[in-house]
Backbone as CSV, one residue per row, in Angstrom:
resi,resn,N_x,N_y,N_z,CA_x,CA_y,CA_z,C_x,C_y,C_z
1,UNK,107.566,140.848,167.497,106.480,141.143,166.564,105.239,141.550,167.362
2,UNK,104.594,142.645,166.934,103.402,143.124,167.618,102.271,142.137,167.444
3,UNK,101.319,142.162,168.409,100.221,141.217,168.354,99.401,141.374,167.082
4,UNK,99.174,142.635,166.673,98.356,142.835,165.465,99.069,142.324,164.225
5,UNK,100.427,142.411,164.227,101.176,141.902,163.091,101.086,140.371,163.024
6,UNK,101.138,139.720,164.197,101.048,138.264,164.240,99.667,137.794,163.765
7,UNK,98.617,138.512,164.218,97.260,138.145,163.807,97.071,138.328,162.314
8,UNK,97.643,139.389,161.768,97.527,139.629,160.322,98.228,138.531,159.537
9,UNK,99.403,138.072,160.051,100.149,137.022,159.377,99.335,135.719,159.364
10,UNK,98.675,135.372,160.483,97.838,134.171,160.525,96.686,134.269,159.537
11,UNK,96.060,135.464,159.465,94.956,135.667,158.527,95.432,135.512,157.098
12,UNK,96.616,136.027,156.784,97.170,135.937,155.438,97.443,134.490,155.066
13,UNK,97.983,133.718,156.008,98.254,132.306,155.736,96.961,131.545,155.507
14,UNK,95.901,131.875,156.275,94.613,131.190,156.105,94.016,131.485,154.743
15,UNK,94.030,132.751,154.336,93.457,133.135,153.055,94.217,132.488,151.912
16,UNK,95.528,132.454,151.993,96.334,131.864,150.924,96.098,130.361,150.836
17,UNK,95.734,129.741,151.952,95.533,128.302,151.937,94.188,127.895,151.403
18,UNK,93.214,128.832,151.344,91.890,128.498,150.848,91.909,128.393,149.337
19,UNK,91.027,127.527,148.778,90.971,127.383,147.325,92.278,126.873,146.773
20,UNK,92.844,125.896,147.423,94.133,125.362,147.027,94.134,124.924,145.564
21,UNK,95.234,125.209,144.881,95.409,124.774,143.491,96.562,123.790,143.415
22,UNK,96.595,122.822,144.345,97.675,121.861,144.415,97.624,120.851,143.292
23,UNK,98.419,119.779,143.448,98.541,118.764,142.412,97.306,117.875,142.373
24,UNK,96.815,117.617,141.182,95.616,116.803,141.005,95.978,115.321,141.136
25,UNK,95.207,114.601,141.962,95.376,113.155,142.097,94.223,112.385,141.458
26,UNK,93.047,113.022,141.398,91.858,112.328,140.902,90.854,113.339,140.375
27,UNK,90.118,112.964,139.329,89.068,113.812,138.754,87.799,112.987,138.610
28,UNK,86.700,113.539,139.059,85.396,112.902,138.843,84.578,113.748,137.884
29,UNK,83.789,113.073,137.056,82.918,113.739,136.092,81.476,113.377,136.414
30,UNK,80.602,114.371,136.390,79.188,114.124,136.626,78.344,114.777,135.521
31,UNK,77.262,114.102,135.107,76.880,112.761,135.550,77.884,111.716,135.099
32,UNK,77.987,110.615,135.845,78.961,109.583,135.519,78.617,108.797,134.278
33,UNK,77.334,108.823,133.894,76.912,108.180,132.654,75.685,108.921,132.146
34,UNK,75.493,108.893,130.838,74.349,109.567,130.236,73.897,108.798,129.006
35,UNK,72.570,108.655,128.864,71.980,108.082,127.664,71.094,109.153,127.060
36,UNK,71.282,109.468,125.807,70.574,110.587,125.197,70.300,110.329,123.738
37,UNK,69.374,111.095,123.198,69.014,110.971,121.810,69.935,111.757,120.903
38,UNK,69.831,111.507,119.612,70.650,112.205,118.624,70.393,113.714,118.684
39,UNK,71.480,114.480,118.600,71.466,115.942,118.538,70.924,116.599,119.810
40,UNK,70.908,115.870,120.906,70.574,116.469,122.196,71.850,116.970,122.866
41,UNK,71.690,117.786,123.910,72.845,118.324,124.633,72.850,117.847,126.075
42,UNK,74.055,117.809,126.663,74.214,117.426,128.062,75.388,118.199,128.646
43,UNK,75.147,118.899,129.743,76.227,119.605,130.426,76.940,118.656,131.385
44,UNK,78.248,118.535,131.250,79.060,117.741,132.167,79.869,118.674,133.069
45,UNK,80.143,118.190,134.278,80.910,118.946,135.260,82.048,118.070,135.785
46,UNK,83.124,118.708,136.195,84.276,117.966,136.718,84.733,118.576,138.031
47,UNK,85.253,117.710,138.915,85.829,118.140,140.182,87.175,117.454,140.350
48,UNK,88.181,118.241,140.724,89.529,117.709,140.946,89.785,117.569,142.443
49,UNK,90.539,116.514,142.818,90.879,116.261,144.218,92.382,116.028,144.340
50,UNK,92.927,116.444,145.483,94.338,116.175,145.729,94.501,114.793,146.351
51,UNK,95.716,114.470,146.781,96.025,113.121,147.256,95.340,112.764,148.569
52,UNK,94.852,113.770,149.308,94.144,113.494,150.560,92.640,113.646,150.392
53,UNK,92.179,113.777,149.141,90.757,113.837,148.873,90.117,115.199,148.999
54,UNK,90.949,116.259,149.043,90.419,117.617,149.152,90.175,118.182,147.760
55,UNK,88.983,118.769,147.558,88.673,119.388,146.274,89.555,120.603,146.056
56,UNK,90.102,120.708,144.852,90.989,121.824,144.529,90.524,122.506,143.248
57,UNK,90.900,123.773,143.107,90.480,124.562,141.959,91.379,124.262,140.767
58,UNK,90.749,123.892,139.652,91.497,123.621,138.430,90.645,123.970,137.221
59,UNK,91.325,124.285,136.137,90.663,124.430,134.846,90.816,123.115,134.097
60,UNK,89.752,122.709,133.387,89.748,121.414,132.729,89.705,121.573,131.213
61,UNK,90.302,120.610,130.557,90.196,120.497,129.099,89.329,119.288,128.795
62,UNK,88.239,119.521,128.035,87.278,118.460,127.752,87.524,117.848,126.382
63,UNK,87.267,116.541,126.292,87.446,115.843,125.023,86.423,114.712,124.915
64,UNK,86.297,114.165,123.699,85.338,113.104,123.410,86.071,111.912,122.826
65,UNK,85.667,110.700,123.265,86.189,109.473,122.689,85.035,108.712,122.058
66,UNK,85.199,108.344,120.791,84.136,107.639,120.081,83.364,108.592,119.186
67,UNK,82.666,108.025,118.232,81.931,108.823,117.252,80.543,109.161,117.785
68,UNK,80.518,109.905,118.913,79.247,110.173,119.595,78.845,111.641,119.551
69,UNK,79.764,112.539,119.170,79.420,113.953,119.130,80.621,114.824,119.423
70,UNK,80.354,116.059,119.843,81.420,117.023,120.140,81.176,117.634,121.508
71,UNK,82.215,118.286,122.049,82.106,118.917,123.357,82.884,120.223,123.349
72,UNK,82.370,121.229,124.037,83.095,122.488,124.166,84.279,122.274,125.086
73,UNK,85.473,122.545,124.572,86.722,122.183,125.253,86.825,122.808,126.641
74,UNK,86.333,124.041,126.801,86.498,124.733,128.069,85.322,124.553,129.023
75,UNK,84.095,124.345,128.493,82.909,124.368,129.354,82.353,122.999,129.697
76,UNK,82.610,121.962,128.881,82.052,120.646,129.127,80.640,120.463,128.614
77,UNK,80.171,121.350,127.733,78.845,121.195,127.137,78.953,120.256,125.942
78,UNK,78.234,119.122,126.025,78.337,118.075,125.021,77.174,118.155,124.050
79,UNK,77.467,117.952,122.744,76.463,117.932,121.689,76.464,116.538,121.047
80,UNK,75.367,115.815,121.207,75.288,114.470,120.646,75.234,114.527,119.124
81,UNK,75.867,113.528,118.489,75.824,113.425,117.041,74.596,112.657,116.584
82,UNK,74.667,112.096,115.414,73.532,111.362,114.850,73.810,109.865,114.725
83,UNK,74.976,109.437,115.202,75.337,108.021,115.152,74.995,107.362,116.474
84,UNK,74.291,106.243,116.412,73.844,105.576,117.625,74.939,104.649,118.133
85,UNK,75.828,105.227,118.907,76.979,104.506,119.433,77.206,104.895,120.891
86,UNK,78.205,104.250,121.489,78.615,104.567,122.855,80.054,105.049,122.852
87,UNK,80.370,105.903,123.789,81.730,106.432,123.919,81.889,107.074,125.277
88,UNK,82.733,108.083,125.360,82.957,108.732,126.651,83.352,110.184,126.452
89,UNK,83.152,110.978,127.497,83.677,112.341,127.556,84.666,112.389,128.707
90,UNK,85.701,113.181,128.565,86.769,113.210,129.567,87.152,114.643,129.902
91,UNK,87.510,114.844,131.163,88.048,116.112,131.646,89.483,115.876,132.086
92,UNK,90.411,116.736,131.649,91.825,116.558,131.940,92.384,117.789,132.634
93,UNK,93.215,117.563,133.653,93.950,118.632,134.334,95.207,118.017,134.921
94,UNK,96.325,118.676,134.733,97.617,118.169,135.225,97.871,116.745,134.771
95,UNK,97.474,116.426,133.546,97.655,115.113,132.932,96.870,114.000,133.631
96,UNK,95.934,114.373,134.501,95.036,113.419,135.140,93.694,113.493,134.415
97,UNK,93.082,112.337,134.175,91.865,112.276,133.376,90.723,111.659,134.177
98,UNK,89.554,112.273,134.080,88.321,111.702,134.619,87.322,111.566,133.494
99,UNK,86.532,110.488,133.483,85.666,110.215,132.333,84.255,109.845,132.752
100,UNK,83.328,109.992,131.806,81.945,109.542,131.946,81.538,108.847,130.663
101,UNK,80.705,107.812,130.768,80.250,107.090,129.585,79.018,107.777,128.994
102,UNK,78.910,107.731,127.670,77.796,108.349,126.964,77.289,107.377,125.906
103,UNK,75.966,107.211,125.850,75.343,106.376,124.824,74.358,107.231,124.035
104,UNK,74.486,107.195,122.717,73.551,107.891,121.842,72.566,106.847,121.332
105,UNK,71.300,107.023,121.662,70.298,105.998,121.392,69.207,106.531,120.471
106,UNK,68.605,105.627,119.714,67.418,105.983,118.927,66.168,105.380,119.529
107,UNK,66.306,104.799,120.732,65.185,104.197,121.434,65.126,104.730,122.857
108,UNK,64.107,104.316,123.596,63.962,104.738,124.983,63.752,103.549,125.903
109,UNK,63.624,103.841,127.197,63.482,102.814,128.222,62.226,103.089,129.039
110,UNK,61.547,102.015,129.433,60.370,102.090,130.299,60.688,101.357,131.591
111,UNK,60.409,102.000,132.710,60.708,101.384,133.998,59.634,101.766,135.015
112,UNK,59.563,101.034,136.120,58.588,101.348,137.155,58.466,100.225,138.163
113,UNK,57.378,100.253,138.940,57.144,99.212,139.930,55.663,98.861,139.984
114,UNK,55.367,97.708,140.582,54.002,97.231,140.762,53.733,97.101,142.249
115,UNK,52.610,97.675,142.721,52.234,97.568,144.125,50.799,97.066,144.243
116,UNK,50.483,96.491,145.403,49.126,96.000,145.650,48.384,96.926,146.604
117,UNK,47.190,96.515,147.039,46.341,97.367,147.872,46.933,97.622,149.257
118,UNK,47.882,96.789,149.687,48.559,96.996,150.967,49.834,97.827,150.821
119,UNK,50.099,98.319,149.606,51.302,99.110,149.373,52.557,98.275,149.223
120,UNK,52.395,96.957,149.106,53.551,96.068,148.963,53.918,95.909,147.493
121,UNK,55.203,95.791,147.210,55.661,95.535,145.853,55.303,94.109,145.428
122,UNK,54.959,93.943,144.165,54.495,92.649,143.670,55.530,92.061,142.707
123,UNK,56.144,90.937,143.040,57.136,90.313,142.157,56.497,89.382,141.132
124,UNK,57.268,89.055,140.119,56.967,87.975,139.163,55.663,88.192,138.386
125,UNK,55.373,89.441,138.040,54.251,89.760,137.166,54.811,90.228,135.826
126,UNK,54.310,89.684,134.744,54.792,90.041,133.402,54.033,91.252,132.871
127,UNK,54.764,92.159,132.218,54.194,93.313,131.552,54.630,93.301,130.096
128,UNK,53.837,93.892,129.211,54.218,93.959,127.804,53.506,95.124,127.127
129,UNK,54.051,95.550,125.990,53.406,96.573,125.183,52.371,95.881,124.297
130,UNK,51.143,96.327,124.357,50.089,95.628,123.622,50.307,95.693,122.105
131,UNK,50.910,96.786,121.614,51.149,96.921,120.179,52.402,96.186,119.732
132,UNK,53.252,95.813,120.690,54.501,95.119,120.365,54.838,94.185,121.522
133,UNK,54.159,93.039,121.628,54.290,92.160,122.792,55.692,91.623,123.046
134,UNK,56.569,91.682,122.035,57.931,91.203,122.279,58.691,92.129,123.228
135,UNK,58.216,93.369,123.364,58.796,94.272,124.353,58.093,93.994,125.678
136,UNK,58.766,93.229,126.530,58.133,92.743,127.755,59.173,92.591,128.851
137,UNK,58.685,92.471,130.088,59.559,92.236,131.238,58.734,91.620,132.346
138,UNK,59.410,91.016,133.321,58.773,90.464,134.505,59.345,91.143,135.733
139,UNK,58.500,91.554,136.648,58.997,92.247,137.834,59.916,91.338,138.646
140,UNK,60.947,91.948,139.241,61.908,91.187,140.044,61.355,90.993,141.457
141,UNK,62.194,90.509,142.353,61.751,90.221,143.718,61.317,91.473,144.467
142,UNK,61.722,92.658,143.989,61.331,93.922,144.606,60.186,94.604,143.864
143,UNK,59.567,93.883,142.922,58.445,94.453,142.190,58.826,95.489,141.154
144,UNK,60.093,95.499,140.727,60.591,96.481,139.760,60.717,95.843,138.383
145,UNK,60.567,96.655,137.338,60.734,96.154,135.981,61.390,97.220,135.111
146,UNK,61.992,96.789,134.006,62.552,97.691,132.991,62.418,97.014,131.631
147,UNK,62.005,97.796,130.635,61.935,97.328,129.246,62.794,98.286,128.418
148,UNK,63.763,97.736,127.695,64.763,98.551,127.013,64.539,98.596,125.496
149,UNK,65.201,99.591,124.884,65.287,99.695,123.414,63.920,99.768,122.739
150,UNK,63.013,100.539,123.345,61.677,100.711,122.772,61.702,101.877,121.787
151,UNK,61.235,101.694,120.548,61.167,102.820,119.612,60.279,103.935,120.175
152,UNK,60.638,105.175,119.866,59.885,106.309,120.383,58.424,106.238,119.947
153,UNK,57.528,106.634,120.839,56.102,106.624,120.546,55.294,106.496,121.820
154,UNK,53.978,106.475,121.688,53.080,106.315,122.826,52.487,104.911,122.788
155,UNK,52.573,104.221,123.927,52.189,102.814,123.981,51.234,102.545,125.147
156,UNK,50.408,101.506,124.973,49.647,100.943,126.081,50.471,99.812,126.671
157,UNK,50.640,99.835,127.988,51.359,98.775,128.690,50.339,97.988,129.505
158,UNK,50.446,96.664,129.477,49.466,95.818,130.145,50.167,94.800,131.028
159,UNK,49.630,94.585,132.221,50.131,93.524,133.088,49.273,92.276,132.868
160,UNK,49.882,91.118,132.989,49.145,89.869,132.798,48.350,89.521,134.062
161,UNK,47.251,88.826,133.855,46.442,88.372,134.972,47.134,87.232,135.710
162,UNK,46.789,87.083,136.974,47.277,85.951,137.756,46.145,85.484,138.655
163,UNK,46.378,84.411,139.399,45.360,83.940,140.330,45.181,84.901,141.499
164,UNK,46.103,85.869,141.633,46.037,86.824,142.743,45.582,88.209,142.296
165,UNK,46.002,88.648,141.085,45.735,90.011,140.659,45.074,90.066,139.285
166,UNK,44.215,91.097,139.111,43.624,91.361,137.814,44.618,92.095,136.931
167,UNK,44.383,92.076,135.630,45.236,92.801,134.687,45.037,94.307,134.862
168,UNK,46.104,95.068,134.591,46.046,96.523,134.664,46.713,97.103,133.427
169,UNK,46.241,98.266,132.973,46.821,98.905,131.793,47.147,100.363,132.091
170,UNK,48.088,100.893,131.342,48.460,102.306,131.438,49.045,102.731,130.105
171,UNK,49.090,104.029,129.867,49.666,104.576,128.636,50.914,105.375,128.979
172,UNK,51.948,105.213,128.185,53.199,105.912,128.456,53.830,106.369,127.145
173,UNK,54.453,107.537,127.188,55.167,108.082,126.030,56.649,107.757,126.160
174,UNK,57.200,107.089,125.157,58.616,106.731,125.133,59.362,107.759,124.291
175,UNK,60.400,108.352,124.875,61.192,109.382,124.209,62.582,108.857,123.896
176,UNK,63.144,109.318,122.803,64.477,108.873,122.385,65.518,109.222,123.444
177,UNK,66.283,108.221,123.838,67.369,108.435,124.775,66.946,108.747,126.192
178,UNK,65.668,108.570,126.504,65.158,108.904,127.830,64.561,107.672,128.507
179,UNK,64.417,107.773,129.829,63.757,106.728,130.603,62.415,107.242,131.093
180,UNK,61.353,106.538,130.741,60.003,106.878,131.185,59.615,105.970,132.347
181,UNK,59.094,106.564,133.410,58.670,105.786,134.577,57.160,105.637,134.576
182,UNK,56.704,104.405,134.650,55.270,104.122,134.728,55.048,102.994,135.737
183,UNK,54.423,103.328,136.848,54.157,102.327,137.874,52.684,101.927,137.854
184,UNK,52.391,100.766,138.430,51.049,100.208,138.387,50.566,99.866,139.791
185,UNK,49.270,100.098,140.014,48.588,99.579,141.195,47.753,98.389,140.724
186,UNK,47.966,97.240,141.324,47.266,96.027,140.920,46.049,95.773,141.810
187,UNK,44.903,95.623,141.166,43.682,95.298,141.898,43.664,93.807,142.206
188,UNK,43.430,93.435,143.462,43.392,92.003,143.786,42.203,91.326,143.135
189,UNK,42.414,90.155,142.590,41.303,89.371,142.045,40.305,89.041,143.154
190,UNK,40.842,88.736,144.341,40.029,88.395,145.505,40.415,89.336,146.641
191,UNK,39.503,90.199,147.039,39.817,91.185,148.063,39.242,90.818,149.414
192,UNK,40.006,91.094,150.473,39.538,90.876,151.840,38.870,92.157,152.328
193,UNK,37.637,92.033,152.800,36.879,93.174,153.307,36.372,92.869,154.715
194,UNK,36.048,93.959,155.456,35.477,93.839,156.808,36.350,92.979,157.726
195,UNK,37.658,93.122,157.584,38.576,92.314,158.388,38.501,92.708,159.857
196,UNK,38.467,91.700,160.737,38.480,91.917,162.178,39.450,90.933,162.816
197,UNK,40.415,91.459,163.594,41.380,90.616,164.314,41.208,90.917,165.790
198,UNK,40.709,89.948,166.540,40.374,90.217,167.934,40.498,88.956,168.768
199,UNK,40.371,89.157,170.083,40.362,88.036,171.009,41.732,87.652,171.509
200,UNK,41.735,86.779,172.507,42.973,86.240,173.067,42.713,84.782,173.428
201,UNK,43.117,83.807,172.608,43.964,83.986,171.415,43.203,84.626,170.247
202,UNK,43.984,85.093,169.270,43.451,85.853,168.149,42.603,84.986,167.226
203,UNK,41.496,85.594,166.753,40.675,85.028,165.692,40.499,86.092,164.620
204,UNK,40.608,85.698,163.357,40.423,86.633,162.251,39.114,86.309,161.554
205,UNK,38.337,87.345,161.267,37.107,87.161,160.506,37.015,88.240,159.441
206,UNK,36.191,87.987,158.444,36.004,88.951,157.376,35.258,88.334,156.227
207,UNK,35.303,89.016,155.094,34.678,88.494,153.879,35.667,88.594,152.724
208,UNK,35.519,87.688,151.788,36.309,87.710,150.562,35.377,88.059,149.409
209,UNK,35.807,89.006,148.574,35.000,89.417,147.429,35.750,89.096,146.141
210,UNK,35.044,88.533,145.176,35.622,88.244,143.863,35.475,89.486,142.984
211,UNK,36.597,90.173,142.743,36.584,91.382,141.914,36.694,91.081,140.426
212,UNK,36.932,89.825,140.078,37.155,89.454,138.687,35.863,89.181,137.930
213,UNK,35.971,89.029,136.601,34.792,88.795,135.764,34.418,87.321,135.622
214,UNK,35.208,86.430,136.211,34.940,84.992,136.085,34.951,84.355,137.464
215,UNK,34.445,83.126,137.548,34.410,82.404,138.815,35.824,82.034,139.261
216,UNK,36.120,82.321,140.526,37.401,81.934,141.113,37.243,80.546,141.727
217,UNK,38.085,79.620,141.281,37.985,78.222,141.705,39.028,77.934,142.783
218,UNK,38.594,77.288,143.869,39.536,76.886,144.917,40.098,78.058,145.698
219,UNK,39.225,78.919,146.218,39.651,80.113,146.957,40.185,79.723,148.331
220,UNK,41.346,80.283,148.694,41.967,80.012,149.999,42.441,81.323,150.609
221,UNK,42.096,81.555,151.884,42.573,82.705,152.651,43.681,82.231,153.583
222,UNK,44.795,82.969,153.623,45.929,82.590,154.476,46.420,83.797,155.277
223,UNK,46.744,83.569,156.544,47.329,84.593,157.411,48.592,84.029,158.063
224,UNK,49.609,84.892,158.196,50.820,84.538,158.937,51.128,85.698,159.877
225,UNK,51.389,85.396,161.156,51.707,86.405,162.158,53.166,86.238,162.592
226,UNK,53.852,87.389,162.809,55.268,87.377,163.154,55.496,88.112,164.477
227,UNK,56.493,87.636,165.247,56.852,88.330,166.478,57.833,89.455,166.170
228,UNK,58.309,90.136,167.203,59.163,91.319,167.009,60.522,90.963,166.415
229,UNK,60.915,89.711,166.466,62.175,89.286,165.877,62.002,88.765,164.455
230,UNK,60.781,88.810,163.952,60.516,88.363,162.583,60.256,86.881,162.461
231,UNK,60.131,86.191,163.585,59.838,84.761,163.543,58.327,84.530,163.424
232,UNK,57.944,83.427,162.789,56.529,83.095,162.650,55.969,82.715,164.022
233,UNK,54.927,83.458,164.437,54.282,83.165,165.717,53.102,82.238,165.542
234,UNK,52.465,82.281,164.387,51.328,81.425,164.114,50.803,81.679,162.719
235,UNK,50.095,80.705,162.164,49.567,80.843,160.810,48.281,80.045,160.685
236,UNK,47.438,80.469,159.753,46.202,79.749,159.541,45.634,79.982,158.155
237,UNK,44.871,79.032,157.644,44.241,79.143,156.327,42.782,78.709,156.421
238,UNK,42.008,79.147,155.425,40.620,78.728,155.318,40.266,78.574,153.848
239,UNK,39.767,77.400,153.477,39.331,77.156,152.104,37.868,77.588,151.970
240,UNK,37.587,78.315,150.892,36.245,78.852,150.684,35.567,78.293,149.438
241,UNK,36.167,77.333,148.774,35.554,76.747,147.587,35.580,77.694,146.408
242,UNK,34.539,77.667,145.592,34.460,78.515,144.398,33.652,79.774,144.708
243,UNK,34.036,80.862,144.076,33.369,82.132,144.336,33.038,82.813,143.015
244,UNK,31.750,83.061,142.797,31.291,83.676,141.549,31.651,85.163,141.501
245,UNK,31.663,85.764,140.303,32.004,87.189,140.160,31.095,88.082,141.007
246,UNK,31.716,89.110,141.624,31.011,90.156,142.382,30.297,89.642,143.623
247,UNK,30.610,88.424,144.085,29.994,87.887,145.290,30.979,87.881,146.456
248,UNK,30.409,87.896,147.685,31.203,87.857,148.914,31.003,86.511,149.615
249,UNK,32.014,86.139,150.416,31.866,84.956,151.264,32.601,85.195,152.577
250,UNK,31.942,84.882,153.690,32.536,85.112,155.008,33.573,84.040,155.328
251,UNK,34.517,84.389,156.206,35.523,83.416,156.644,35.926,83.700,158.086
252,UNK,36.458,82.664,158.733,37.095,82.769,160.043,38.385,81.966,160.001
253,UNK,39.455,82.542,160.556,40.747,81.865,160.605,41.263,81.918,162.037
254,UNK,41.674,80.762,162.573,42.301,80.693,163.895,43.736,80.225,163.695
255,UNK,44.725,81.070,163.983,46.130,80.678,163.758,46.545,79.512,164.649
256,UNK,47.521,78.749,164.158,48.130,77.682,164.943,49.646,77.780,164.788
257,UNK,50.416,77.766,165.885,49.933,77.805,167.259,49.094,79.063,167.519
258,UNK,48.343,79.062,168.595,47.512,80.213,168.904,48.388,81.442,169.143
259,UNK,47.857,82.631,168.801,48.604,83.887,168.885,47.827,84.857,169.760
260,UNK,48.510,85.428,170.758,47.890,86.457,171.599,48.369,87.847,171.215
261,UNK,49.650,87.961,170.882,50.217,89.243,170.443,51.092,88.985,169.219
262,UNK,51.255,90.013,168.418,52.118,89.902,167.243,52.625,91.292,166.874
263,UNK,53.687,91.325,166.068,54.266,92.599,165.630,53.820,92.952,164.219
264,UNK,53.903,91.995,163.299,53.454,92.204,161.921,52.694,90.979,161.443
265,UNK,51.987,91.158,160.338,51.270,90.034,159.750,51.314,90.147,158.242
266,UNK,51.095,89.033,157.567,50.893,89.021,156.125,49.626,88.246,155.841
267,UNK,48.964,88.583,154.738,47.742,87.892,154.385,47.670,87.726,152.878
268,UNK,47.112,86.640,152.431,46.919,86.404,151.008,45.586,85.727,150.810
269,UNK,44.988,85.969,149.666,43.799,85.238,149.256,43.957,84.963,147.779
270,UNK,43.933,83.697,147.418,44.207,83.323,146.049,43.276,82.178,145.643
271,UNK,43.405,81.766,144.384,42.578,80.660,143.880,43.446,79.783,142.983
272,UNK,42.944,78.608,142.661,43.719,77.702,141.806,43.535,78.013,140.334
273,UNK,42.387,78.585,139.960,42.137,78.972,138.566,40.993,79.965,138.514
274,UNK,40.804,80.580,137.342,39.738,81.580,137.218,39.201,81.570,135.790
């Protein structure tokens, strides 16, 4: 066989092997789940894979399970019905089925996070809709929250006050079958200003300001320093007594054990009541 004939044969085998239409072992549908309002549309897509996980070319037949709507058999375009139920859409090829869950909702979801002035997430803060306080949630350990099944409309959302943070409000529009994201920046009730960390061993100085409208009772400043392995290298606190609204008070903190170097630090300033 001539060299050019051999090269042509290799090229022919390569081309024939591309876009394989082999036997389907698995089908995935995307998005894998969808929540939507009545009479809305959602395009679904499917991908077929062979037994070794290689994507292969196939035509799919689409179908719907449950009283949730209809779907175009060839294209995967789904039309939600008017019944608020859950079901699934499926793509079939070579008798293999891949599915996605679908929920038809008459309400929406509100989600987001809470952060402080240091950019840290704030856990265990309660939020609620002022017009409907039963719709409420408390942030988790990562400062995240979600409130479900909210009727469509525009709402004021409010965070509750604490000994550390002032209340914050925001307005959000809730849409049927959709998730609205609304995050909050929390103003500290007691803010640290003019912070200075210097010396060997380290001394911290600064002022605490009461940002709240009432007297903060039993104000305490706390610092914790950590080494590069995340272990506590030293910590210190200073009690400042009561602090009236809009006033400042100076403080000095010397960690114990004494600290000369550190990798990270945390600081808090709180009160017993307000």
